[in-house]
C-alpha angles and dihedrals in degrees: 000000000000113000119200116187095188113123099227130141115203104152136059090214112071128193104209117196136184142187107202122195136163094263109024137026119205117199126187146148129253134208134172110228090208093052102237103017117091093202093096108040125176115205112194145161091042117184130178123207136183111241092215092064092064130059095217146002091255091057094054095043091047088050093053091047089052094045094048092043094236096141114128093020125117104260125193111188138194120181123192112210136175099237139064114296102181094103128059094240112071122195116187117224100216099029135058087235115127121166146154114247092216093048091048090051089054097042092053093040092234122175091217134351128197125184115202128185115251092251092049087056092048088050094049090050095055098082088053098049117118124221086258091059099056140034125223117230114203128321136325132097127236120240115219116244094020129124118279122206127195132189129181129197108206133112082340133353111274120197132187137158134206124213123188118239133183110219118180092342093309124116112229143165122242117196121223108197129182143135101286092147090071098060119119115283113239116201114213100193141027099268092051088049088055091048090050090050092052092049092048088060085063105032133041093226134020114219126175086258088065088067105022102062138064090272086046093059089052091049091050089051094051090046094052093045090054093042093048102035108012089241125142125199107243104161136046091242092063093048117100124206124229088256093050091052094049092046092050094047094049090047092047091229094125129044094198092051090050091050086049096054090042093053090046090055092049096050090044089056093052092047094049090049091053088055089053093053095045093051101026085235099196089153090067141270116255130205114211136162134086101284111057098049087066093066109028095141091053089049091055094052093046129086090260094115097042091050090050092052099041102093105132118241091354096056088112088077095053093039090058095044114084122219126217140183113224108230097175102114097207108033089151096084094045091051093048090050092052092049095050097042091047090055 
């Protein structure tokens, strides 16, 4: 991704993009240097605003349009946002912002407006990532034009898939999003079975998200503490956060924390391998989210890749598929740019 911060305006048609979070919103403009191909995208005029300083999404976007002198120009917009976008009315989870997509388009006088889920944006960014924006874990080689999968442990467990399509002679990517993080967890050894039994004592149902998330790290830790020492966490002082667990594991200051992170990596490998089987993801399986990039080296040394590949008589599929950790901190803008330029 080429990022040009110069504040120039050379075209009357503007591609406006945004990455909208609960704390900040990043707005920018996107152009394709080759005209129609999204393979060389220039993202420029980037501005970051604090959401709390504005009463609505319309206000902050209108402010950006005014400051950048984009009024009376043809604006095509794509906004990535961390909430469902399948209905016209959007209510943000961590902000008191509620708006109609149709009304927002009219109020801002936009030529077109598309909202995409944050994981759709991450998925759309993947074909554009440079070698400096990702880290390969283990073997395998991607095959051009084959499906790509992405999963991301964070607050939850996001999942999305990309499939290649040829439309009017142009090769494009189409994102299939869903709720794959909520499929049933399947333990593959005795300790994982014990962890599942422990979580079942707390939850009615154990999905992969119950282990592969920030909250999942905490639940694995609680389970292993009970399994190994018969101890239950009864006070806030005894409870460790996901960040505490990761830090202690990396510093080798807590055996249970190390066991927790190791089991997390193992389960993530199995889950990522399942995605590769479901989608035949010969284009690769990517790990996103805010958790895993903190311990890439630990993941490399874990059983992640072996668990990814170990799929019985169909291991040939997962052995071929490469796995990567996305290290680009803000893939949302890149994905929104790819989406709007492709359209």
